N, C-alpha and C positions, 0 to 999 in steps of 0.2 A: 847286796843289790845286784841285779843282772846288768852287767855292763859289757859291751863289746870290747874287742882288743884295742880300739881307737879311743876308749874312754867315753864313748857315746852310747847311751841306751837306745836301740833301734826299736820303735814301736810300729807295728803294722796294723792298720785299720782295714780288716777284711770285711768288705761290705757287699751285700746283695745289690744288684743293679737297681737303678731308679732312685726312689726316695732315700734308702740307706746310703747309697753312694753320695748323693747330693749333701746329706747331713755330715757325712764323714769328711767330705772335701771342704765344707765350710769350717768344720772345727779344726781341721788340720792346719789351717792358716794361723791359728793362735794357740794351739795346743802345746808346741815345744816351749814357748815362753812361759806359759802358765805352769807346766809341769816342772820347769827348772825353777821357777820362783817358789812353788809349793815344797818341792823336795829339799831345797837348800843345798849347802856345802859345794856350791859350784858344779852341780851335776848338769849334764847336757842331754837333751833328747832329740832324736830325729824321727819324725813321724812320716810314714809312707801310707798312701791310700791305694788299696788294690781292690778293684771292682770285678767281682766274678760271682755267679750264682752257686755259692757253695752249699746251698739248701736244696738244690734240684733233686727231685726224685724221692726225697725222704724228709720226714719231720721227727724222726727218732733221735732223741737227745744223745744217747751214747755214740750213734753213728755220726752225728754232726761234730761232736767233740773229737772223734778220731780223725775225721776229715781235716778239721782245723789244726790238730796236732801234726798230722802228716804234711800239711801245707806249710806250717811253720818250720818244721824240721828240714824242709827242702831249701829254705832260704835263710839268710843271715839276719834273722830276727830274734830279738831278746824277748819281746812281749807281743802277743797277738791278741787283738780285741776284735771279735767278729760281730757284725751288726746285721740284723735281719728284720724285715717288716712282717714276718710270719708269726702268729702266735704259737708258741711251743708249750708242751705240757711235760710235767714231771710228777709222777705219782698221783695223777689226777688233778694236779694243780697247775695253774698257769705260770710258766717260768718268767721271771724278770731277768735274772742274770745267773750264769753259771761260771764259777772260777776254779781254775786248777793252779795252785801256787807251785807245784812241783814242775809243771810244764810251761808256766808262764802264759796261760790261755784264759781268755774270758769270752763268753757268748752272751750278747745282750739282745733281747727281744723288745724292739722299739714300741709296739702297741701297748705294752704294759705300763709305759711311762705316761699314758693318757694323751689327749689331744691338745692341750694348751701348753705353751712354752716348751714344745718338744725339743727344739735345738738346744735350749739351755739345760733342760733336764738330761738329755743324752750326753752333752759335753761334761756335766758334773759327774755322771755315772762313769763315763770313760776315764775321766781324771782320777777318781778314787780307785778305779780298778787297776789302772796302770801303776799308780803309786803303791797299791798294795801288792801287786804282782812283782814289781821291781824292787820291793823293800826287803827288810831283813828276813822275813819269813820265807820269801821265795829262795834264799840262799842257804836255808836250812836252820836259821836261828829259831829258837823257841818263842812261843807267845804270838798272840794274834797281831794283825796290822795295827799300826798306831792310830789310824782313822777308820773306823768301821764304815763299810760301804753303805750301810743302811742310812747313815746320816745325810747322804746325798739325795735321798728321796723324800725327806721331810718326815716330821713326827706324826702327822695325821693321815699318812697314806696307809692303805691296807696291804703293806708289804712286810713280810717277815721271813726268817730263815725257813728253808724247806729241808725235807729228808733226803738223804744221800745213800744210795746203795753201796754195798761193800766193794763191788767191782767197777764202780763208775769212775770215770776220769774227772773228778771234781772234789774239791776241798771245802768249798762253801757255795751255798746256793740260796737265792732269794726268790720267793714266789708270791703271788697274790691269790686271794681266795675270797669267797663270800660274794654277796650281791654288789658291794662296792668295787671289789676287784673285777667282777664281770663287767660292770658298767665302764670302768676305767679302760679295760682292754678294748671293749666295743668302741668307745669313743676314739681310742688310739688307732684302731683299724680303719674307721671312717676317715680320720685325719690322713692316714697313710694313703688311702684311696683317692684323696683329693677330688671330692664331688664336683667342684667347679669345672672340672674337664669334661663333664657330661654336656655342657652347653655347646662348645665348638664341635664335640663329637656327634651332635644331632642337628647338623646344619639343614639337612633336608627336611627333617620334622619340623624345625623351627620356621623354615620357609612355608611349609604347608599350614602351620598354625598362624603365621602372619597373614598369609593370603585369606584364610578363613576369617581372621579378625577384621581385615579390610572390608570384605564383602558384607559381614554381619553388621558392622557399624553403620552402614548406609541402608540397611534393610528396615523398613517400617515395622514389619512383624517383630523383629528383634526389639525395637523401641518399645512396642506395646508389652511384650513379654517382660522386659526389664523393669518397666513401671508397675506391672501387675504383681511381680514376685515380691514376697515379704523378705526381710533380712534372713530369717532362718532358712528359707528356701534357697536363697542365694548362697548361703553357707553350704547347704546340702549339694548344690550344683557344683560349687568349687571343690568340695571333698570328693565327690563322685568323679569329677573329671581328673583330678590329680591321682586318685587311686587307680582309675582306668589306665592312665598313662604309665604309672609305675608298674602295674601288673602286665601291661602289654610289653614294655621294654624287657622285663625279666623273662617272660615267656618267650618272646620272639628272639631275644638274644641268648636263650638257654643259659641264663645266669644262676638258676637255682641249683644248689649243690646237693647231690644225693650221695651219701656215704656208701661205699662199697664194703665197708667193715662193719661188723656187728657189735663192737665193743662200746661200753658206755663213753669212753674218751672220744672215740670217732663220732658217735652221735652228738656229743657236746660240741665237738669241733665243727660239725656240720651246722648245728643251730647258730653257733657264733658267726660263721661265714655267711649264712643266709641273713641273719639279722644285720650284719654290716652291709650286706648288698641292698637290702630294703632301705636302710637309712642313707646309704650313699646315693642311690638313684632318687630316693624321696627328696633330699636336699637339692640335687641337681634339677629336679622337675619343679620344685617350689621356686628356685631361682629363675627358671624360665617362665613360670607363671607370673611372678612379680614383674619381670620384664615385659611381658605381654600386657599387663595392666597399664604400665607407663606408656608403652607405644600406642595402645588403643586409645588412651586418654588424649595424647598428643594428636592423634589422627582425628578423633572426634572434635577437639577444639578447632581444628583447621577446617573440617569439611561440613559439619552440621550447621543447619540454619534453624534459628530458634523459632521462626514463624512456622516453618514446615513441620518441625518437631511438635510444636504446641497444637497445631491443627490435627495431627494424627493421634497424639496421646492425651490431648486435653490437659496437658500439664506444661507449665513454663519450663524452659530449658535453663536451669540454674546449676550451680556447682554440684549439688547432690545428685542431679540427674546425670551429669557427665560421669561422676564416679560410679554410680550404680550401673550405667550402661557399660562402662569400661570393665567393670568387675564381671558382669554377666558374659560379655563377649569374650573375656579371657578364658572362661570356663568352656564356652563353645569352641574357641580356637584351640584349647588344649586337646579336646576330643579329636579335632581335625589333625592336630600334630601327632597324636598316637597313631592314626592311620598312616601319616607320612613317615613315621619312624620305621615302618616296614620296608621302606626304601633303603635304609641304612644297612651297611654290611655288619655282620656279627663282630668283626674286628673293631669297628668304630664304637659299638656299644660296650664291648669288653674293655677297650682302652679307656673309656670314660668312667667305667665302674670299678676297675681294678688297677692296682699298681702292676708293673711289668712282671714282678716276681710271682704275683698271684696268677696272672695269666698263664705263665709257664707251667705252674703247678696244675692248674685246671686242665690244660691240654695233656699233660702227662697222665693225670688220672683218667681222662676220657679215653686216651689211646692205650690204657693199661701198660704204661711203661714204668715198671717198678725198679729197673736197673739204674745204676749210676750212669750219668752221661759221660761220654768219652771226653778227655781233655785234649 
């Protein structure tokens, strides 16, 4: 087992900024006690969290492993586990974790863990990786680790061992593949993007949508249209306004990723990034749309007069009319919000749609900076 001179195994969690760092900091509070309990024999662990963009400028797996190895050799660390929210690839497959028992290194791609119970899944994967890297095999003993890392992912997950090249800095690798693996990574990327951040990031667009809704709610023409439209047409209006808002945000914010490489892996990565962008922005817009319905309903309950409404539409103002009007006005207001989103800065849109690490990557690709950043 790798043990420092003080009899304590020093574990470093090298995390990309933003979501990976937050996950690492949370697990670091309980990781030493859990590792000591699982390892037994009175072993002690010291866990350090280091936040730095170690994936800046590259997604090449051998390059990342060399960076982690160089970073670990410069410090008094026995085991290094690197966490990133970028989807990484190995031989055309999406990487879950890369382990080097010889150097005491592990690289974990968080999106491949999916979008549910991410903190728990990441903690279990890190625990198994640390125990495996610090176990007998890391010190040269024969045989595999006592607890296979695959067990921490569950039996039904589409995760399996992946191929390793002869000159790669890795002894064991797990990857995901197939439609289930693609969906798992996509959901994990959307979870890392945290689409709920889109709402405060679009304050001016929301203000424009609310203003549009307030005016439309007291407009008699809007009353007549809402009463005349059938449910299918209301659904079409809703879908059309949401799609318009999503498309406008992506185009105006220049969020669509165009790969500068012609390799199949680069095209697959571009499709994955664009799909996660559409889903992230779509979830954020739907949250805004639902909020607009609620606000419009409250405003309508406060301001509308049933006699005036009935004299205009020839329909009594009941609960169904309130809901129908609020629904239709939300669609109209969403279109107004799309126009208002043009007032937002590109930084606000990007901050809502991407994690900080993905923002850095996008800027680097757009500026054609392929070199490693200076430290």
